[in-house]
N, C-alpha and C positions, 0 to 999 in steps of 0.2 A: 724544805728541799734546797739544797745548795745547788748557788751557779753552774753549769758547765758551759766548757768554753766548745763554742762550735768548730775551731780546727782542729779537724781531724787533725792532721798528722801531727803537730805537738801534742796531743791527747796520744794516740797510738804510739809515738818515742815512751813517752810517760808508763804506759799500760806495758811497753813490754819489760820494763824492767821494775815493774814488779812482782814481785815474788809471789805473795799471797791471792793475786789473780790469777798468775798462773795454775795454782793447785786449783783454786775454786775450778777456775774454764773445766778441768779432766773430765769434770764431773759429765760437760756437755756429751763427750765420744763416749765415756763409757755410759754414761745415762740412755739421754735420748735416742741419738742413732741408734745401736744396738737391739732397744728394744721396741724404735715403729718399725724399723725393715721386719723383727720379726711378728710384729703385728700386722704388716700389709702382707708379708707371705701368706697368710693366713684367709685372705680372701682370693680367691682366684678371681673374681668379675671388678677387680681394683678400677683398673684402667676404662674398664664400661661404667663406672661410678662418676671416675671423673669426666667423663666425656657428656655424664647425662648431666653431673652440677656446673661445669661448664658453659651448656647450653642453656640451663636453667638461669642461671645469672645474667648471662648476655640479654636473655629475655628480660629479665627483670629491669636491667642497665636500662634497654631502649624501650620501655615503658615505665618508667622511675616514676615519675608523677602520679599516674594512674594507680600504681601498687600504696602510694604513697596516701595518698585521698583517699583507698579504700580501708589503708589501716585506721587512719585518723576517724574516721567515722564510726570505724567498730568499736575504737577506743573511749569515744564520745557515749555511744549506745551503751558500753558496760560502769556507766560513771564515772568514766577517766577526764583528763584532760589533758589535751595536747598543745605542747607550746612549740613553737619554729624561732630559731638561733640561726642568722649566717653567720655570725663568727663565733672563736671563744669567747670573746669578751661577751657578747649576748648571752652564751650561756649562762656565763657566771653570773651576769645580772639578775638573769629571770630564775635561779635556782637561791640565789641569795635573799631576791624577792620573797619567793615561798616560806625557805628558812623565818626571816624576819615576819613575815605574817604570820605565824604557828605561835611564834615569841619561842623559838628554838634556844637553845644553850648547848644542847650536843647531837653531834649530827654524826654517824656511824658510816663507812663508807667500804661497799667491796670493789675487789679491782676496776677501774673502769679506762683505758688507754683514750678514750673520750676526753675524760677527766682529768689525765696528764696534759693531752692537747693543750686543756682551759687553764692549767695549774688553779683547778678548783678549787685545792685546801688552801691556798692563800688565799685567796678572795674568802672561802667562807670566813678564816681567823682573823681577815681582814675587819671584820663584821663583827667580828667579838665570839664568834660563837666556837666549841673549837669541833676540829674535825677527825677521826680514828679512822686509821683502816684496819680492817677487820682480816680480811686476807694475809697471812701468817708473814710471807715474804712483802707487802708492802707494808707490812707494820713494823719488819725489822728496819727496810730502809724508812721507814718516815722515823723511828729512833737515830736512827745515824745519819736525818736530814740530807738524803740524796733520791735524787731520781730513778727508779727502775732499771737494771743493765739488762733486760729479757723480758719477752712481753707476756711468756706465761711463768715464769719465773725469776720474780721483779731482783731475787737476792741472792741469785747463783754466783755472785763475785763476793759473798763473803762466806768466809771460812765458819768453820763451828765454832772455834776461839772466838772468830769476832764478832762473833750473836752472842756466846756467853758473857765477853762483855760488854757490850750493849745492856742485856738483858739486867748480868750487876749494876752495874750503871742507872739505870731508868727505873728497875721496879724496886730499887728500896724503899721508895715511898708508900710502898704500899706492904712492907712488910717485910719485903724477899730478902733477904743480907746474904743468906749462902750464894756461892756458885758455882752453876751447874756446866758440867761440860755435853752430861749423856745427848745423845739428841733427842729423845723421848721425853727426861725431863723436862729439856728444853721447852718441848710443844708444850706441855702439859702446865709448864708456869704461865708459856704467855695466852692460855686457853681462861686459865685462871684467870686472870687481868681483865683478858677483853669479854670475859661474862658477863661480869660490872657493868661494862661499857653498851652490851645491850640492851640489858635491862633499863640502863639509864636515857638511853637514846631518845633525841623526841624527834627527828625524822631521820632515814636511812635513805642512802644511795648507792645506786649500783650502777653499771653498764647493764649490756644484753646481748647474747651473740647472733638472734634474728627477732626477725617482727614478723609476725603472721598475720597478713591483711585479710586474710580469708574470716581471722576468729578477732581480732583488735590484741592476741595470745603478745607477747615478749618469752624467748626461751634463753633461761640464764643454765651454763654452764660451770661446774663449779667441783673440786674434788673435798674441798674443807667442810660445806655446808653453809659458809659463813653467810654467802650470798645469799638463803632463804629467810637466817635467821635478821640480818640489815633488811630483806623484805618487809617481814612480816610482824616483827615485834613492833619498832616505831607505829606512831599516830600516823605520820606521811610517809610515804614512800616516793620514792623521784629515782626515775630513769634517765641516764643521761646516754645517747648512742648517735652514734652518725647516721645520718640519710641511707643510707648504701646496705642497711643489714636490712632491709624487707624484701619479705620474702611471699609468694602468694599464698601458700597452703602448708597444711602442716604435714600432708604426705611429701612434700618439697623439702622441709625441716628433717624429717627424718633419712631423706639423701645428704642432706650436709652432715649431718650426725655421725654419719658412719665414715665420715672421711675427718672429721674435728678432731676426735680424742685418739685415732692410732695415729694421726701426724702430730699433734705434739707430745702427747705422753709414751706413746707406745700402749694406750690401754683400748680395751674395745669398745670401753665407754665411761663418762668421766662418773666419780660414785653419785654427782647428785646432778639429775638435766631438768630443770622445773621451769611449766609452764604457766604463767600468771598473769591477768588479768582485772584490773581496775581495783577498785577498794573492798573493805569485804563485804559479803552481802548479811542481806538478813539470814542468820544461820549458821552461819559463817562459826569456826570456833576461832579462830584468826584472821589477820591481813590488817591492811592499811584502813583506816579511817578518809584519806585522803589517798588519791595515786595522780602523777603528775608524769609526765614522758615528755623531755627536750629530743626535739630532733635536730640536731646541729649539721650544719652545711662545712664550715670553714674551710673552704677550697674545692669540696668533692664537686660540684656541679663544673668547675673549670677545669677537673679533671677530668669532667664525664663528658665536658665538648674536645677535647684535645687527643693530644697523642696516649696519655698515658690513661687513658680510659680503661683499657683491660687491671691494672690496678686497684681499681674498685672491687675487683671479684675478690679479694684479701680479705679473711675472715680471720685474721691474727693466732694463728696457731703455731707460729714459730718454726718449722720445719727449714724454712731457708736460713734463718739465725743458726739452728743448730748444725749443720750439713755446711757452712762457710768457713771455709780455712781463717780467711781475714777476724771473721767475729770471733773466731776460737783463738786465737792468738793475740787480740785484743778487751775482747769483753765490748761488751754496750756502751761504755760513758765516752767512749773516744768516738763514739758517730755525734756525741754533742747534741743530742734532744731526745725527744721521746721514745723515738723506732731507731732503733738499731739496723745493723745486718744488712742484706740486699734489700728488703724491703723496706727498709728505713733509706736508704740510697736513694730510692725510689720517691718515698713518702714527703720526705723530709724537705726540700727542695721547692717539692708544689706544693705544698705549703708555707711553708717562710720564705721561699724565694731560693730561687736558685743562687743568686749573688749573694744570698745570708751563706752558703753551704756548697760553693764551688767545688770543696775536693770529694764529697759523699761521692759522685758518679763514679770519681777513679778508685775509691777504694775495694774494687772487686779485682778477681785477677780474670773474669770471665770466663770460669771454667765449665759454666754452666749446669754444675749441680744445683742451685739452687732452685732453675726450671724443672729439673728433674723430678726431683722432691716434691715441688709444691704439686700440693691435692688440687688447685682449682685450677691448674696449667697457667701461671701466670707468667710470661716469656720475660724474666727479670731482667736478662741478660740484654736483650733488646731494650729495652725502659732504660738499662742505663746508658747504653747506648745511643739514644737518643737526648737524653740529657746533658753525658758528652760534648755531641751535637753541638748543643745549645750554649754549651763553656766557652766552648771556641769561637762560636757565631757571635755570640756578647762579648769577647775579648775580656774573658774572667780568668783565664789562665795568666801567666808568666808570659812574658815577651818572649822570654828562653823554648818554653814548651811548645810558644805558636811555632814559634821557629824550628823546632824539631817534629815538629807532628809536618808540618809543611815539607821539609825537607823529605822528610819518611814518605810523606804520599808522592814528593814528586819522583821518588826509587820506586815504590808500590807500585805506580799505573805502569811500566815499564818494564817487564817481565826480563828483559835479556838483561839491563841492566842490575837489575836487583839480583839474578842469579850469576853475576860477575862479581858482582861487588860482598853476596855473602862470598861466595867461595874463596876470596882472598882475605876477607876479615878468619874466617875458618881457619882458612891457612896459619897464619899470622898466630892465633891464638892457641893454634896447637902445638905451636913448635914454640911461643914463649914459656906457654903452659909443661911442656915434657917433664923437665922435672919435678914439678911438685905436684902435678896435676888438676890443679886450681888455683886461682888467683883472691888476691887478699884485697884487692884494688885494683879498678879501672877505671880510667876517665869516662864518664857521663852513668855510670854502675853505683855509685858513691853508697846510693838509699839502698842498694843490693846488699853491697860487701859490705856494711856498718856492722850488719846483722849475723850476715852468712859467709864463707866461701860460694864463687861461682867456680864453677868443674871446668875444667879446662874439655874440649873438642877433644873426644877419647881416637879419631881416626880421620883420616883423611878426606876431605873431600865435606859437602854439607849434608843435610838428611836427605832432599830430593837427589843427590848423586849417588849417593850408597844405595839409597833404594832401589833406584834403575838398575845400579851395577850387580845390585842381589837376583833377579831374575824375575823377586816378584812385581814389577810392575807390568811385564810380558805374562806373565800369567795370569792377570786378573782382565786382560785385555779380553775382549769380545770374542766369542765360540762361535766357529761355524757346525752345522750340522751334518 
């Protein structure tokens, strides 16, 4: 994986100039958003399900220790092994030790965001083993030595031509020398290469969408079936997952599954929804000889005890990314770490330290669309505002920005002063911009006008002055019987 810069401003500036990225990101708007809207429209009880899911996860978070211990007990009863990892480094050590103890040479991996948190591939390869991503998107970015740019579509930033170039370069070693461009042909070529990797693997590693405390099972949701092959073909199976993924019962899982695929890809259900528990039993036709699950904290208990607790309801569907205008303009790599978009702007500072990602809470227009579409009703704008508050308190912003915010607060706290200054400002801008109707540059607005024109005010007076003059304010006043 190539290293990423944590400077959102520098990354975003570079991304805005990337024509291939702009072309690739158009798929987000054309695909995910429309399909999600159509799928949700067919579920009249959608808001009721969201409310039930929120209540369910809030209950779990209030009793997280209880459900984790219940899950552990059931896994052990099913013949599996449970490992607790306080940090990502601990998770890597546990997994490398397991792989080394069984003499593994080849490890196949299903897509796991917690594995990305830990940079697990690098740890496996440093130990002398080969790690092979089996999700098609993850496989593509592994060849490119890049990080995922999206939670559910890791290679969405790649055009078909770029994928063709990668396959042509890396698949020659398998005797595949023809350069393919057709989408189906590219998928079939990847399938033929990965098929042999599945057969050769000694250990399979996946994530999990949910952990069922009632039964000790984990739920794995994929569209390619690679998670099932990674889980069942190798002799050792390892699941790496965040501690917040536990839920009480199978019935609870059915509630969350009704939200997951519709929010993520606009499907009613993903192609494969599998429930697994422990190693193969006597009489089973497939399954691993050993089953291990690694439960990762990595600052989650700190989030649980603080202002960001509601973020732990997130089940990584990607809906907030798909509807975010900032993500849609710059893509996932601009965010500099594992998690992009609105949820990443909340999670990343919590996991790597706000001082290491002070720009991310400000990589947001606060339009609220992310909270509106979040199936788990996470108030993302509010959580981002809390991060912004902390960046101010901890003096993580530039002196100029802090001075500007202080001046703004001074004015905003005094409505009469605010109305007077905005009235004067609008009047001046309206007269100055009368000829062109827009501004190509303004003091203190260089970041905006660098990439777009700023429209000049279209009429006299501020919005509030025009609103009052229109008579709408009076018509919305209290009615008398």
